[in-house]
C-alpha positions, 0 to 999 in steps of 0.5 A: 430414610427408615420408612425407605428402607422398610418400605424396600424390605417389604417390596423385596419380601413380597417379590421373593414370595411371588417368585420375582427374584430379579425385583427382590434383588434390585430392592436388596441392592438399593437397601445395600446403597441406602445404608451406605449413606446414598440418598433415596435419589441416588439409590433410585437412579443407580444403575446395578446391572453390572454389579456382581456380588462377592461369593461366599468363602472367596473374602480376604487377602489372596483370594483374587488369585487363581488356583493352580489345576493339575493337568488332565490326566494327571493322578496323585501319587500314592502315600508312602507306608508309614511303618517303612518311611524314614527307617533305615539300617544304615548307621544303626547298631546291630544286636549280636 
């Protein structure tokens, strides 16, 4: 089995050097199947055309939920001035 993985890895590297990225992708996917305990025949016959790999950074709980997008033309409101925010003259004692 390790001979098969090693030969596929070499084929993948050779295909990548020749800029044949489709073949390199097929070899990479077969290696993943072999490492996942598939037999060599199963890995060879597997239909890998419809498989989409997960995007980096999109892993974990809740990542399948879509993000809320603001409506077109919406702009973020200006931040309040920190020097004047929360300062009220009501309820304060004034010095004479």
